[in-house]
N, C-alpha and C positions, 0 to 999 in steps of 0.2 A: 907872590904866592907860588909855592913849589908845586911840583907835580902831584905829590901825595895829598897835599891840602886841597887841591882842585878835585882830585878823585874822591876824597872824603866828602866834600861839599856836594858832589853829584850823587853819591851813593846814599847819603843820609835820608832824603825823602823816599827813596826806593825801599830802604830798610823799614821805615815807618809803615809804608803801604803793605809790604809783605807781612809785617807783624800783625797789622789789622786784619788782613785776609786770613792769616793762620788762626787768629782768635775767632773770627767769624765762622770759619769752616773746619774747626778743629775735629769735630766728630767725623766728618766726611773723610778727612785726611787719615785719621786713625783707622777708619773702616777700610779705606783703600790699602793702607799698609798691611792690615791683617789679611785682606784678600790676596794681595800680591805674594805675601809670605806663604800662604796656604797653597797657592798655585805652584810656586817654585818648589815647595816641599813635596808636593805630589809628583811633579815632573822629575825630580831627582830621587824619587822613591824613598824619601826619608833619610838618605845618606848624610845630609848636611843639616838635619833638624836643629841641632844645638847652635850651629853658626847662624842659621836663618833666624832663630828665636833671638839670639844675641843682637844681631843687626837690626831686627825689627824693634826691639826694646830701645836700642840707642836712637833709632830714628824717631820713635815716639817721644823720648825724652827731649830730643832737639826741637820737635814741634811744640812740646809743652813750654820749653824755655822761650822759644820765639813768640808763641802766642801770649805769654804772660810776662813778657819782659818789662812792660810798663806798669804792671800791677805792683802795689806795695808788698813787700815781703812780710814775713811774720815779725811781729814786734814793731811794725811801723805805726806811726801816729804820735811820735814824740815820747814814747815810753822807754825807748832805748837809752842807755847811759852812754855818754861819750867815752871813747877809749882813754885809758889812763896814760898820762904823760910819763916822762922819765922820772925816776926817783929823785927827790929833792935833797937827800942826805949825802 
């Protein structure tokens, strides 16, 4: 077993636990991000408002992906068609 395989085996359970915690505390995390962004924006006197908003939005998207990574996506449930193979002609 190589070094990367060993590392993946050790990180797997931690990723699942972090995902569960993010799902459980998603609202609290989002509220904390908003509060931190508001504080930084006030301390910088609004000079970096656009950048702060962009960073906050990206962080919220990352939390959403992490919290919902095990949820089935849209179209799940067997209704999706399999991808088309190469043309037969």
